[in-house]
N, C-alpha and C positions, 0 to 999 in steps of 0.2 A: 422655496429655496432650501436645499439640504446642504449641510456641512460636507457630507460625504455621500457619493454614490458608489456602492460596492457591487461589482459584477461577479456573481457566483456565490451560491449559498452552501458551499461545502465547508470544511473545517477552517480554511484560511479566511474566507469571507465572513463566516458567522462569528468566529472568535473576535475578529476586528469590529464587527457590528456591535457585539455585546459590550466589548470594552469601551468603545467610543461612546456608546449610548449611556452605559451605567457608570463607567469610570471617568468620562470627560464631559458628560451631559451634552453630547453632540447630537444633532439631528441627522439620522442616517436613512437612506433608502437602499435596500439590498434587493437585487434582481437575479433571476435565474431563468434560463431558457427551458428548463425541465418543469414538470408539473408537481415537483416535490422539493423539499429542502433536504439537507444532509449529504448532497453530492453522491459520491460512490459508496458512502457509508450508510446510505438509506436502507432501513430494514422495516419489515411489516409482518403482521400475522396473516398467514395464508388461509385458504378455505378450511383447513383442518386445524386451525388455531396454533400452528407451529411458527415460531419466530424465525424468519429467514432473512438473509442479506441478499438483496436483489442483484447487486453487482459483485458478487464474490465475497469471500470471507474477510472480515476486518477484526483481527484479534488485537486488542489494545495492550501494549507493553511499553514501559519506559523506566528509565533510571532518574528521570528529571522530577524532583520533588515539586517544583513550581508548576509544571504541567499537570501532574496528578492532583495537587491540591486545588488548582484552578477548576478542573473539570468536576472535582468532588463537590463544588458548590451547586451543581446541577443534577447530580445523580448519586445513588448508592451503588455499590459494586458487587459483582459476583467474582470470587476468586476463580482463576482459570489458568491451567497449565496447558499450553498448546502442544499436543502430541501428534506426531506424524509417523507413519510407516511408509516405506517405499517398496513397491513390488518389483522384484528383479528375478527373472527366470522362474516365475510362479511362486516365489517365496517372499514373505514379508520381513523386512529388516527395519530396525530403528533408524530414523533419520531426523536430524543430522547424524553423520557417522560418529559412533561411540564404541566403547569396548564390546558391547553386545553385537554390534554390526560386524566388527572385525573378527571376533571369534566365530560367529556363524558363517560369514562369507568365506573366510579362509580356512574354516574347519580347524581352528586352533583352540587352545584353552589357556589364554593369558589371564592372569589374575591381578597383577599389580599395574598401576598406571605407568610406571617406568618401563615395564615390559611392553606395554602397548605402544608407548612412544618409540621405543627402540625398534619394534617390529615395523612401524610405519616409516621410521627413518630408513629402514632397509629397502622400502618400496618406493619412496618418493625420489624425484629427480632433482639434481642440484641445479637450480635456476636462481641466480643471485637476485635479479631484478625482473620479476615476471612482467611481461609487456602486454599480456592479454589474458582473457578469462581461462583459456586452456592452460597456459603456462602457470597460472596461479594455482590451479588444482593439482597439476602434476608436481609442482614444487612442495605442496602440502601433503598429498596423499598417494601420489604415484599413478601409474597408467591403469591398473586393473580397476580400482575404485572410480577413477575418473570416467572410464569408458562405460562402466555399469550403472553409475548413479547420476552422472553430471552431463556427459556429452550429448546424448539424445534428448534429454530433458531440456537442455539449454537451446538446442536447435529447434525443438518443438515450440518452446516459449517465445523465442525471438526470430525464428526463421533465418538465423544468421549463425554461421559456425563460430564457436567460442574463440577461435583464433582472431576473429574480427571484432570482438567485443572487449570493452575495457575490463581490466582485472577486478575492478570493484564489484562486478556482477556476481562472481563466484566467491570473492573474498568475504562478502557479507554473511555467508552461511557458516555457522560455527562448526568446529570440530572438537570432539571430546575424547579423552583417554580413560574416562570412567563410565559408569552405567547410567548417567544422567540422560534421560530420554526426552526432556522438555526442549522444545525448539529454541526458546529464548532464555537468556540469562538475567533478564532485567529484574530489578527490585520490585516493580509493580507489574503483575500479569493478571489482568482483570477484564471483565466485560460490564458495561453499564446495565444495571439491574432492570432499568426501564426500557432498554434498547437505545440505539443511536438516534432514531428519529425523534423520540420523546425528549432525549437530551438536548437536541438542537432546538426543539420547540421551547423548552425552558430558557435556553440562552437568548432566544429572540423575543421573549416576553417583556416588552418595554414600549411605552407610549412614544418614545423617540425613534422607534424603528418602524419603518414602512417596508413590508415585504411584497414583492410583485413576482409571481411565478408565470410561466409560459411567456416570458418576456425576453426577447432577443436584444442584446445591448445595441446592436447597430440599427435597430428599428426605433430606438428611443431618442435619437439625436433631435435636439430641439424641444423635446417634450418633458424632460426632467432637468430641472435646474439645480446645479450643485457647484460647490467651490473646489472640491478635490475628488479625483476618481481613484478608487482602488480596484485594480483589475486582476482577477485570479484565473482567467481563461487562458487559452493558448496564445503565447506571445506572437507567433507568426500570423495567426488569424487577426490579431489586433491591427497589424500593419498590412493587412490584405495580402499576405504572402509575398511581399515585394522582393524578398531575397530568395524566394522559393519556399516550399513547405518543409518544415522540420519533420523528420521521420518519427512515427509513433507506432506502438504495438497496441492492438485492441483485443478484446475478448468477446466470446459469445458464451451464454450460459444456458444450461438445460436443467430446469428444476423438475423434480419428480417426488411425489408422495407415495410411500410404500406401506402396505397394510401389514406391518410387523413392528415390534417395539424398537428394534435397532437393525440397521442394515450392515454395519461393519464395526470392527472392534475399537476403533478410535475415530476422532473427528475428521482426520484427513489421511487419505492414502494417495501417494504419488505413483504415477505410472510413467517412469522415464522412457521406457523402451516399447511400450505397447499402446495401441489405440491412438486416436487423434486428440483426445483430451489429456490434460496434464495431471488432473487430480479429481478425486471425488471427496466432497465435504459433507459431513452429516451434522446438522446444526444442534441436535439435542445433546450431543456430548459436551457442547459448550454452554448451552443455555440452562441445562439441568431440568428441562421440562419433563413431566411424567405423563406420557400419552401412549396409547396403544399403536399409534401410527408414527411414522418417521418421515422426514423429508431430506433428500439429498440434492446436491448440485454437482453437475459435471461441468468442468471449465475447459473451454476450447480457445487457445490462442489463435488469433487470425490477423491478417494484414489489416491495417487501418484503412478504411474507405469512408466516403461521405455517408452519413446516416448512422455510423457507429460512434462509440465514445473513444476518446483518446485516453488510454490508461497508462501507458509507460513510455516516457522518453527513451530513445535508443541511444546509449552512450557509445558513440563512434567518433573517430577523428573528423569525418566529413560533417557530421551534425554539429560538432563543436565549432567548426569554422563558420558555419552558417549562423549558429546561435550568437556568436560574438558580434556579428553584424547587427542582429536585432537588439542586442544589449547596448551597443553603442547608440543606436537610434533611440532606444528607450530613455537613455540618460539625457537626451536633448529635450525631453518634454518635462516641463516643470510641475504641472499639476496632476500627473498620472503616476501612480505607484504600482509596480508589478510585484505580486506576492503569491507564492504557492507552487505546487509541482508543475503545472502547465505553464504558468506565467514566467517561471524561472527556469523551466526545462531541467528540473532536478528530480531525482528519484528519492523523494522524501518519504519517510515513514510518517504515520499519523502524528506521533508525539513531536517529530521534528517540524511538521507543519504548524502545530500549535505553538511550539517554542518560538518559531520564526515570527508568527503573528503577534505573540505577546511582546516580543522585542520591538517589532515595528510600532506597536501601539505606544510603547515607552518613548521611542524615538520621536514619534509624531507629537506627543504631548509634553515633551521636555524642552521644546523649542520656545 
């Protein structure tokens, strides 16, 4: 008999397993249908000894001291500034949009931040309350930058026109009026020195934690006894899609090793208008490995279908209506707790997932 059965060995599930086992001395069984821990953050050394992320890049960043200090119990860190270039009309530009981007794209020579801001003010459209992802960018940057850097990338990523997506999709991308070319503004921008998978292994190292991989939750009914269930999988799957499937976006990945020291000038180059992939990532820029070969990943957004992973909830009015029905049904079950990106159908960053799980642990143990 376990105190908790946790479904899913990604960040949500593993943080809760670690805290419940080490912080509350609870007996925990954590299961995952995959053959590995760490969820989509799973990384490994490929045949050329290059550390790669199997399911696309996971760059850790946070302003949350509690989250950073918590993970620091299990790993040392590598300082890491996430640098992106965006290729538009055959030319590389800093992305997110900054002063360098604006000067190069518009062929101007602005020097002061106030000049850049005034220039952008002259380009952007007055939209008091942006109602969708397109209006959000138009209200911040104007038509030319929107059409060159955002429009086609968003369509490629979501297979939905920005007019149909929530404004939060594009609002989360920073805009700068100086030369700062780092993607994030957070206090902590780091990578686990040992990699994510080793980090997860350390979190799960406790005699009170039983880990079962290659284990489908619905095939465990009656075989694992527990008092409470923490579910981090897709909420619509839990209820057998009784209100219909929620829409998700998936990804396919093409990994390639190249016989040269570096392939591109920074770790990520976006391709908003060309090719069917959205970006090329080169891992060594982030890991700092010194090798004569390099590995890259091309990321292709695709429609979710059975056999693929559910990566992104799609924030649309229709999906919110359906989600609310599932949330009401979830509240009616006393011994099941839904936590995580798929279980709550929220576009969480990694640090937000961890913060959510730490708060849930406090709530569970304060009663």
